[in-house]
N, C-alpha and C positions, 0 to 999 in steps of 0.2 A: 061658532061657539060650541055647537054640539060636537063638532069634530075635535075640538080642543078638550071638551069634557071627556069624550071617549079616550082620547090620548092620555089624559091624566089618569083615567080609570085603569087603562091597560098598564100604565106605569105602576099604579098602586098595586094591581094584582101581581104583577111580576115581582114587585118589591116584597109582597107578602110571601109569595112562593119562595123566594130566596131566603126570607127570614125563617120560614119553617124548615127548610132543608139545611141551611148552613149551621145551625146550632149542633146538629148531630155530627156532621162532618168535623166541625170545629172541635167538638168534645173529643172525638177520636183522634183527630190530629193533635189536639192538645195533649191527650193522654200519651199518644205516641211520642210527641215532642217532649212531653214532660219525662216520659220514661227514658227516651234517648238522651235527654239533657241530664237526667239523673245518672244514667250509665256513664255518660261522658264525664260528668262531674266526679263520679266515683273513680273512673279511670284516671281522670286528671289528678284526683286526690291521691289514688294509689301510686300513679306515676310520680307525683310530687313527693309522696312518702318514700317510694323506692329510690327516687333520685336523691332525696335527702339522706336516706340510709346509705346509699352508695357513696354519696359525697362524704358522709361521716366515716364510712369504712375506708374509703380511699384516703381520706385525710388521716385516719388512724394508721393505715398501712404506710402511708407516706412518712408519718412521724416515726412509726416503728422502723421502716426501711432506713430512714435517716439515722435513727439511733443505731440500727444494725450496721449500717455502712460505716458509721463512726467507730463502732466496736470492731468491725472487721478490719478497718484500716489500722486500728491499734494492734489487733491480733495478728494481722498479716505482716506487719512490720517485725513483730517479735518472732513469729514462726519462720519468716524468711532468714532472719539472723541465726536462729537455732538450726534451720535446715542447712545453712551455709557451713556452720560449724561441723555438723554431722558429715556433710559432703567432703569437707577438707580432711577431716580425720579419716574418713573412709578411704579416700584416695591414698593417703600416706600408708594406711594399713594394707591397701591393695599392692602398693609398690613393695612393701616389706614382705609380701606373700603371706600375710596373716588373713587368709580369705574368710574365715568364719567371723572374725571381729569386723572385717570390712563389710561383709554382707549385712550384718546387723545395723551398722551405721547407714549404709545405703538405703535400707528399708525404712529407717526412721526419717531420713531426709526425704524420701519419696512420699511418705505419709504426710509430712508437713508441707512439702512443696513438690508435687509430681512434675516430673520432667523426663524427656527422652534419655538424657544422660544417665540418670539414676536407674531407669528401667533397663537400659542396655548393660550397665555394670552388674545389676542384679542377675540378669540372664547369663552373663559371662561367668560370674562367680558360681552360680548354681551348676553350670556345666563343668567347671573345674573341680568343684567339690564332689560331683557325681563320679567323675573319672578317678579322682584320688580315693574315694571310698571303695570303688570296685576293685582297685589294685591293692589297697592296704586293708581290706576287710579282715582277712585272716590274721594279719599281723596285729591289727588293732584289737581283735578279739583275744589274741593270745598274750597281750601285754599284761604284765603284772604291775601292781601299783608301785612298789618300791623293792628293788632287788639289785644289790651291788654286784659288780663284775667279780670281785674277790670272793664273795659268798657263793656265786654261781660256780666259779672255778673250783672252790673247795668241795661243793656238793658233787660236781662231776668227778673230781678226783676220788672221793670216797666211793661213789658208785662204781667207778672203774676198778678200784681195788677189790670191792666186794665181788664183782663179776669175775675178775681174774682168780680170786681165791676160790670161788665156787667151781670154776672150771678145773683148777688144779685138784680140788677135792674129788670131783667127779672122775677125772682122768685117773687119779690114783686108785679110786675105788674100782673102776673098771679094769685097771691093770691087775688087781689082785683077784678079780673074779675069773679072768681068763689067764691061762698060763703064759709066762713070759716067753716071747719068741725072739730068737736070735735074728737080727736083721743085718743085711750086708750094708757096708758103708756106701754112701752115694755122695758124689760131689755136690756141694751146695750150689754151684753155678749152673748145674744141669737141670734144676727144677724149673722149669721155665715155660716159655710160651709154646715151644714146638715139641711135638710128640715124636716117637720113634717112626711112625708112619710118615710124618712130614719130612724127616731127614732122609728116609729111604726113598721117598718119591723124588726129592731134590737130587739125590745121588743117581737115581735111575735116569732122570732127565738129562744129566750131564756126566756121563761115565768117564770122560777124559779130563774133567776139571779136578785137579789134585786138591785144591783147597776145599771144595765141597765134600770130596771123599774123606779128607782128613776130619772134617766136622762130624761125619757119620761115624768114623772110627772112634773119635773121642766120646761121642754119645754112647757107643757100645761099651767103651771102657768105664765110663761113669756108672753105667747100670750093671756092670759086672759081666757083660756078655763078651768075655775075652776071646772066645773062638770066632765069633762074628767079626770082632775088630781085627783079629789076625787075618781073616779071609779078605777083608777090605784092603789091608796094607800089602798083602801078598799080590793081590790083583794090581795094585798101583805100582809095585816094583816091576811087575811084568810089563806094564804099559809104559811106565816112565823110568826105565832102567838108568838112563843117563841123567836123571834128576837126583842129586844127593839127598833131597828132602825125603823122597820115598824110602830110601834106605835108613835114614835117621828115624823116621816114624816107626818103622818095623823094629829097629834096634831098641828104641825106648820102650816099646811094648814088651819085648823079650826081657829087658832089664826089670820092668815092673813085675813080670812073672817069675823072676829069679833065675832065668836061664841066661847066665852071663856069657857062656860060650857063643851062643847064637847072637846075643847082643853085640859081642865083640866083633863078630864077623860082619854084621850089618854096619856098625860104626866104621870099620875099616873100609868097606865099600864106599861109604859116603865120603870119607877123607881121601880115598883114591881118586874120586871124581873131582873133589874140590878140597885141597889141603887146608884152605882157610874157611871151611864151612863153619859158620858161627854157632849153629845149634849143637853140632857134635862137639866142637871144642869147648863150649861152655859146659856141656854135660860132663866132659872129661876133667875139667878144671876143678869142679866143686865136690869131688868125692872126699868124704871125711876119713880121717885116720881110723883104722880099725874096721871100716865098713867092708863088706864082702865085694863091693864093686870097685874098691881101690886098685886091686891087682889088675883087674880087667882094664881099667882106664890107663894104667901105666903101660901095659902092653900095647894098647892102641896108640898112645902118644909116642912111644919109642919107635914103633914101626913107621908112623907117619913122619917123624923127625928124620929117620934114616933116608926116606925118600925125598923129603923137602927140608934140608938142613937149615935153610934160611927162613922157613915158615914159622907160624905162631906155635906149632906143636913143640918145636925145639925150645922156644922161649918158655913155654909152660913147664917143660921138664926141668930146665935150669932153675926156675923160680921155686918149684917144689923142692928141689935139692937144697937150695939155700935155706928155705924154711925148716926143712928137716934137720939141717946142720945148725940151726939157731942163729944163722947169719941174716938177721932180719933187715938190717940196713941195706945189705947188698941185694936182698930180695926186693926191697922197695925200689931201689935204683933200677933194677932190671924191669920191674913192672912199669916204671915211668917211661923207659925206653920202648917197651913193647906197646904201650898205649899210644905213643907218638906214631908208631908204624901201623898199628891196628886199632884205631880208636873205637871201632864198633864191637870189638871183642869184650864181652861182659866178664868173662872169666878172669881177665887180668885185674880188673877193679876189685873183684871178690877176693882174690889172693892178696891184693894190697891191704884190704881191710883186715884180713887174718894176720898179716905181718904187723900192722899197727897195734892190734890187740896184744900180741906177744911182746911188743915194746912198751906197752902201757899207755900208748897214745889213744886214749878212749875217744876223745872228740874227733880225732882224725879217722879212727876206725868207723865211728858212727856216720861221719860224712861220706866215707867210701861206700858203706852199705846203702845209704840213701841214694847216692849217685847210681849205684848198680840197679837199684829198684826203679829209679827214674828211667834208666835206659831200657830196662826190661821189666815191666810191671808184673810179669808172671814168673819171675826168677825166685823160685821157692827157697833156695839156699840163702839168698840175701835176706829174705824176711826172717828166716830161722836164725841166721847170725845176728841180726839186729835184735831179735827177741831175747836171745841168750845174753847179749851185751846189756840190754836194759835190766834183765833179771839180776845179773851180777852187780849192777850198779845200785840195786835196791829200788829201782823204779818199776814197781810191780804192775801198776796199771798199764803203763806203756808196754811192758813185756807181754801182758795178757792180750793187748790189742794186736801186737805183732804176731804172737802165736795164733791168734784168730785169723790173721791173714794167711798163715801157713795152712790152717785147716780149710780155709775157703779155696785155696788153690789145690790142695791135696787132702781130700776128706778122709783118706785112708791113713793119714799120718797120726797114729794114735798117741805117739809121744807128745806131739804138739797139742793134742786135745788135753792130755794129762797136765802138761806144763801150763796151759792156759788156765785150767782150774786151780792149779797150785799157785799161780801168780795172783789170781783173785783172792785165794785163801790167805796168802801172806799180806795182801793189801787190806785184809779184814773186810772184804766184800763177800760176806757169807752167802748171800742169796745168789750172786752171780757164780760163785764157785760151785754151789750145789747144782745150779742149772747146767753148767758145763759138764760136771761129772755124771749127772743123771743121763745126759745124752751119751756119754762114753759107755755107761753101763748097759745101755740098750744094745750096743754093738759087742761089748766084751763084759758079760755079766759077772765074771769072776776076777776082775782086775784087782789084785791084792792090795795095792796102795789106795785105790779109790774106795774099796770096801772098808778101809780103816779111817780114811780122812773124811769121806762124805758124811758118815754119821756124826763126826765131830762138828762139821758145819751145821748140820740140822740141830744138834743139841745146843750149840751156842745160840742159834736163832730162837730155839724154844725158851732158853733162859732170858734172852733179851726181850722177847715178846711178853713174857710174864712180868719182867721188871717194868716194862712200859705200859702195863695194864691191859694186855691183850691175851688173856688166858686161853681163849679158843684157838688162836693161831699157835700159841706155845704148845698146846696139847697136840695139835696137828703135826708140828715140826718134830716133836718127840716121837710120835708114832712113825713118822718117816724114817727117823734115825734107826729105830728098832727094826723097821721093815728091811732096811739095807743090810744090817748086821745085828742079829739078835744077841750076839755075845758082847754085851756092853762092857765087860771087864777088859776086852781087848782094845776098845777105843775111848772109854770114858776118862781114864787118866790123862790121855793126850788132849781131850777136849777141855779139861780143867786147866791144864798147863797153858794151852792157847788162850783160854779165857783170862787167865791171870795176867798174861802179857798184854792182852787187849785192854784190860782195866788199868794196867800200868800206863799205857799210852794215853788213856783218857783221864789220868790223874785221879782215878777212883781207887785209892790205895787200900781201903778197908775191904772192898770187894775183891781186889787182887789177892790180898793175904788169905781171905776165906777160900778163894779158888785154889790156891796152892795148898792150903790145909786139906781140902777135899782130896787132892792128889795123894797126900801123905797118908790119909786114912785108908785109901785104896791100896797104895803101895808105899809102905813106910820107908823103904830104902831107895826112893826115887831121888837121885842126886840132882836132876834137872829142876825138880820142885824146890829143893833147898837153894839152888842157885837163883831161881826166879824170885823166891821169897827174899833173898838177900838184896837183890836189885830193888825190890819194892821198899824194903827198910831203908836202903841208901837214899832213895828219892824222898823218903819221909824224914831224912836227917837223923835217923836212928843208926848211927855208924857202928856201934858195938854189936847191936843185933844183926846188922848186915854181915859183919866179919864172922860172927858165930855161925851164921847160916852157910857162908861160903866154906868155912873150915869143915863143917859137917858134910858138905857136898864132896870135898876132897877126901874125907875119911871113907866115904862110900865109894867114890870113883876118883882115884888119883889122877886120871887122865882127863878130868873135866877142865878143858882149857878156858872156858868162860869164867869159872870160879877163880882159876889162877890169875887171869887177867884183872879181874876186879880186885883181888887182894893186892896185886902189884900197884894198881892205881891208888888204892887207899893208902898204901905205905908212902907213895910219892907225895900224896896230898897231906900226909901227916894226920889223917883222921883216925 
């Protein structure tokens, strides 16, 4: 029992001990547990709240994304259609090479629906436009907004006229500052690419080449170095004595210098070596009647014909005889026979043209001259014959052109220069006539005919400029007229007569009458002015006034054939 009591006492003590200790630990544990539970609850609450908010946000996002996806689907369908339209249009414009418009469409399509094709097209077009802009930058900058081709051409024409007029004024002014210098004539074809040094070097490198030596001799002739040209030809005669060309070159030089005896000797030597020598025979065939070279050519032909009676020289003598005897048909038949035997001889064709002119066969004569020129483009006499033929036909423009060919081939032919200007003057091309005669006065300043006619051309130009509203040009032309010949009384009546005929042709009858009246004020007894006035009245159907003017002309000058002819015509017409 005692043991049992002690056992229970021990148990009670242990129980008490536990009861005193455990409350403290339990309170701490409880506090810890309570705090941990609170924190866990807070965390749970927070996590629940966050989860709730996340769920709400996710639900909102999902709803928004659903809405957006629905909108995007709607928008993407529309944008894809629009992008396709831009893309198709851009490709068409790209094919049409409208790169700027195509670039804009490709950019719009790429913005709506980006793709590799649009980006590649954009890069290609940018490269093309950069190249084009670098090449055309200057031209693009210089483009004007609106300018027609006709307007531009008109402006250029006006500028060109202004520049040429200023050049003429300056040249004229400088000419009066410095004294006029006499210049030697030079061949037009010799102003060229090669200098005297070039010709001399070429001749030195080939001393035995007759062709090159001939070019050097011609160059010296053109520049007036006659002694040097003679030295060249003499050396070639010594080196190429058996070549008739060398003798012909020397003879032509002597003829140009007027030494016909030496020229005859050289021509004879050439024909002795070759009786059919074309250059020499052509030179002998074209001598004009009355020229100092005619006697020389006859002597050469007679001598050659005696040595070679069957040669072309004998035929040339016979043809000349028939022409001198006015047996032109026989001359033409002889020419045709000679051409069959010697088709390369240009002199026969020239004589055929002369015979046709004497027979009045103008078209055949013209064809013969043209054939002669075709055979030998440097045959001066054929150009001269054709020019005179055109002048006599009244085709003054073509006459001037043919006389110009003569001047081109022989710049020392002063008569051809004068006739060229006269042909332009008769063709009423006042400016061209003045230009040609101005050139002639540089070489022969006291040419009597030109000093009378050139002021007339300038004065007519002055009046025409004033009539057309260009008083400055008119004043300049009048000053030029006085500078050529200050004695206006010598040339002014002729200028008004020419002006009266010019206005007749233009059907400007009042101006024509006033021009002839100016002549009569200067020279009251000028029969040609009355004749011209009568023609103007006739064209105005004022027949009685026309007859009175012609009768007055015959009273002053009974030998006025023009007035006689018009009176005969008026009687036949019963006017």
